[in-house]
C-alpha positions as CSV (number, residue, x, y, z in Angstrom):
1,M,-153.0,27.9,67.1
2,A,-155.0,24.8,66.5
3,T,-156.3,22.9,69.5
4,D,-157.0,19.2,69.9
5,T,-160.6,19.7,68.8
6,E,-159.7,21.8,65.7
7,P,-158.2,20.8,62.4
8,A,-154.4,21.1,62.5
9,C,-154.4,23.2,59.3
10,V,-156.2,26.1,61.1
11,N,-153.3,28.3,61.9
12,L,-153.7,32.0,62.6
13,S,-151.4,34.5,60.8
14,Y,-151.4,38.2,61.5
15,R,-150.7,41.1,59.2
16,L,-150.5,44.8,60.3
17,I,-151.4,47.5,57.8
18,L,-150.1,51.0,58.6
19,I,-152.1,53.7,56.9
20,Y,-152.2,57.5,57.2
21,V,-155.6,59.1,57.2
22,S,-158.6,58.3,59.4
23,T,-162.3,58.5,58.8
24,S,-162.7,61.5,61.2
25,Y,-164.6,63.8,58.9
26,L,-167.2,61.2,58.1
27,Q,-167.7,60.4,61.8
28,L,-168.0,64.1,62.5
29,L,-171.0,64.3,60.1
30,L,-172.6,61.3,61.9
31,Y,-171.9,62.9,65.3
32,H,-173.9,65.9,64.2
33,G,-176.8,63.9,63.1
34,V,-176.1,63.9,59.4
35,T,-177.0,60.3,58.7
36,D,-177.7,60.6,54.9
37,T,-174.1,61.2,54.1
38,K,-174.5,59.8,50.7
39,G,-176.4,62.9,49.7
40,L,-173.5,65.1,50.9
41,L,-170.4,63.2,49.9
42,S,-169.4,61.5,46.7
43,D,-168.1,57.9,46.6
44,E,-164.7,59.3,45.8
45,E,-164.8,61.5,48.9
46,V,-165.6,58.4,51.1
47,M,-162.5,56.7,49.7
48,I,-160.3,59.6,50.9
49,S,-160.2,57.6,54.1
50,A,-156.9,55.6,54.1
51,K,-158.5,52.7,55.8
52,C,-161.2,52.6,53.1
53,R,-158.5,52.8,50.4
54,A,-156.7,50.0,52.1
55,L,-159.8,47.9,52.0
56,S,-160.4,48.8,48.3
57,K,-157.0,47.2,47.6
58,L,-157.2,44.3,50.0
59,L,-160.7,43.0,49.6
60,P,-160.7,42.5,45.8
61,S,-157.4,40.6,46.1
62,L,-158.9,38.4,48.8
63,K,-162.0,37.8,46.8
64,Q,-160.1,36.9,43.6
65,N,-158.1,34.3,45.6
66,G,-161.3,32.7,47.0
67,H,-161.2,34.1,50.5
68,R,-164.2,35.3,52.5
69,V,-164.0,38.0,55.2
70,L,-165.3,39.2,58.5
71,I,-164.9,42.9,59.2
72,F,-165.2,44.1,62.8
73,S,-165.6,47.7,64.1
74,Q,-166.5,48.8,67.6
75,W,-169.0,51.5,66.4
76,T,-172.2,51.0,64.4
77,S,-171.6,54.5,62.8
78,M,-168.3,53.1,61.4
79,L,-170.2,50.1,60.1
80,D,-172.5,52.5,58.2
81,I,-169.4,54.0,56.5
82,L,-168.0,50.5,55.9
83,E,-171.3,49.5,54.2
84,W,-170.9,52.4,51.9
85,T,-167.3,51.5,51.3
86,L,-168.2,47.9,50.4
87,D,-170.9,49.2,48.0
88,V,-168.2,51.3,46.3
89,I,-165.8,48.4,46.1
90,G,-168.6,46.3,44.7
91,V,-168.7,43.2,47.0
92,T,-171.6,41.5,48.5
93,Y,-172.0,41.5,52.3
94,R,-174.3,41.0,55.3
95,R,-174.3,43.0,58.5
96,L,-174.8,42.1,62.2
97,D,-174.7,44.5,65.1
98,G,-176.3,45.2,68.4
99,S,-179.5,46.4,66.8
100,T,-179.9,43.2,64.9
101,A,-182.8,41.2,66.4
102,V,-181.7,38.1,68.3
103,T,-184.1,36.0,66.2
104,E,-182.4,37.2,63.0
105,R,-178.8,36.7,64.0
106,Q,-178.6,32.9,63.5
107,T,-180.3,33.4,60.1
108,I,-177.6,35.9,59.1
109,V,-174.9,33.5,60.3
110,D,-176.4,30.5,58.5
111,T,-176.9,32.5,55.3
112,F,-173.4,33.7,55.3
113,N,-171.9,30.3,56.0
114,N,-173.9,28.5,53.4
115,D,-174.0,31.1,50.6
116,T,-170.5,31.5,49.1
117,S,-171.7,34.3,46.9
118,I,-171.7,36.6,50.0
119,F,-168.1,37.7,50.3
120,A,-168.1,39.7,53.6
121,C,-169.9,40.0,56.9
122,L,-169.8,43.3,58.8
123,L,-170.0,43.0,62.5
124,S,-169.8,45.1,65.6
125,T,-167.0,43.8,67.9
126,R,-169.2,43.5,71.0
127,A,-172.4,42.1,69.5
128,G,-170.8,39.9,66.8
129,G,-167.6,39.1,68.6
130,Q,-168.9,36.4,70.9
131,G,-170.8,33.1,70.5
132,L,-171.1,33.1,66.7
133,N,-169.7,30.4,64.4
134,L,-168.8,32.0,61.1
135,I,-166.6,29.4,59.6
136,G,-167.7,30.4,56.1
137,A,-165.0,33.1,56.4
138,D,-161.2,32.4,56.6
139,T,-160.1,36.1,57.0
140,V,-160.7,38.6,59.7
141,V,-160.2,42.4,59.4
142,I,-160.1,44.4,62.7
143,H,-160.9,47.9,61.5
144,D,-160.4,49.5,64.9
145,M,-158.9,47.8,67.9
146,D,-160.2,47.5,71.4
147,F,-158.1,48.6,74.4
148,N,-158.8,45.1,75.7
149,P,-157.0,42.7,73.3
150,Q,-159.1,39.8,74.5
151,I,-162.2,41.4,73.0
152,D,-160.5,41.4,69.6
153,R,-159.3,37.9,70.1
154,Q,-162.8,36.7,70.7
155,A,-163.8,38.4,67.5
156,E,-161.0,36.7,65.6
157,D,-162.2,33.4,66.9
158,R,-165.6,33.7,65.1
159,C,-164.1,31.9,62.1
160,H,-161.4,30.0,63.9
161,R,-163.9,27.5,65.2
162,I,-164.6,23.7,65.1
163,G,-165.4,22.9,61.5
164,Q,-163.0,25.4,59.9
165,T,-160.8,23.7,57.3
166,K,-158.8,26.6,56.0
167,P,-155.9,28.6,57.5
168,V,-157.2,31.8,59.2
169,T,-155.6,35.2,58.6
170,I,-156.1,38.3,60.7
171,Y,-155.5,41.8,59.4
172,R,-155.4,44.8,61.8
173,L,-155.8,48.3,60.3
174,V,-153.7,50.8,62.2
175,T,-153.5,54.5,61.2
176,K,-150.0,55.8,61.5
177,D,-149.2,58.6,63.9
178,T,-152.6,58.4,65.6
179,V,-154.1,57.0,68.7
180,D,-154.4,53.7,66.7
181,E,-150.7,53.1,67.2
182,N,-151.0,53.7,71.0
183,V,-153.9,51.3,71.3
184,Y,-152.0,48.7,69.4
185,E,-149.0,49.0,71.6
186,I,-151.1,48.9,74.8
187,A,-152.9,45.8,73.5
188,K,-149.6,44.1,72.8
189,R,-148.3,44.9,76.3
190,K,-151.5,43.5,77.9
191,L,-151.1,40.2,75.9
192,V,-147.5,39.9,77.1
193,L,-148.6,40.5,80.7
194,D,-151.4,38.0,80.4
195,A,-149.0,35.4,79.1
196,A,-146.5,36.2,81.9
197,V,-149.2,35.8,84.6
198,L,-150.4,32.5,83.2
199,E,-146.9,31.1,82.7
200,S,-145.1,32.6,85.7
201,G,-147.7,32.7,88.4
202,V,-146.1,29.8,90.3
203,E,-142.4,28.8,90.2
204,V,-140.7,25.7,91.5
205,D,-137.2,26.1,92.9
206,N,-134.4,23.6,93.0
207,D,-135.5,22.1,96.3
208,G,-139.0,21.4,94.9
209,D,-140.6,24.2,96.9
210,T,-143.2,26.4,95.1
211,S,-143.2,30.2,95.4
212,D,-145.8,32.6,94.1
213,K,-144.5,35.3,91.9
214,T,-146.0,38.7,92.8
215,M,-147.5,41.0,90.1
216,G,-144.7,43.5,90.9
217,E,-142.0,40.9,90.1
218,I,-143.8,40.0,86.9
219,L,-144.0,43.6,85.8
220,S,-140.4,44.2,86.8
221,T,-139.3,41.3,84.6
222,L,-141.4,42.6,81.7
223,L,-140.2,46.2,82.0
224,L,-136.5,45.7,83.0
225,G,-135.9,42.4,81.1
């Protein structure tokens, strides 16, 4: 939602992509110290991952329509896989994570914002999800969600900043019948609870008296309706 300090046209829309296969076998290789996975797996095998396949369909479409993208993951090992995926898809990108020197981060941000030939920016959710202004993008892809939905919201806000002139769209990749769905449901409940606490912390009765609503009452209202 646009604020008083942001252009009215900057409206967030959300799209949920349900997909079926995870990147577990690639992460297993990285877990066991196999970092040069390109020597062991073909590009086709990397694209067995349903999330990578979803990106291979989504990103070219976004690029063709003039959009630019921020892709967030919680794990740098996943960013390694996503780099490989973007190479296979054939799009240009930059990367910023916790290992990126502080002195280099603003340079990466400025380069991405000013060079429209760079289609995507890969970021770790924690390191790249706060304090950066990446208004060169108008689309955010959350590859894997955080249990704390506010962390993901901070990441989404990287391109929903003062100076943004385009509508901002958020995509969340959720693997069907996996822990992804549970994380997504937990995050939704937390956002509902946050809203309830903010909106219902204090009530005014008909006599003008105020009464604090306890957390138990708020939870009862949410659970029982």
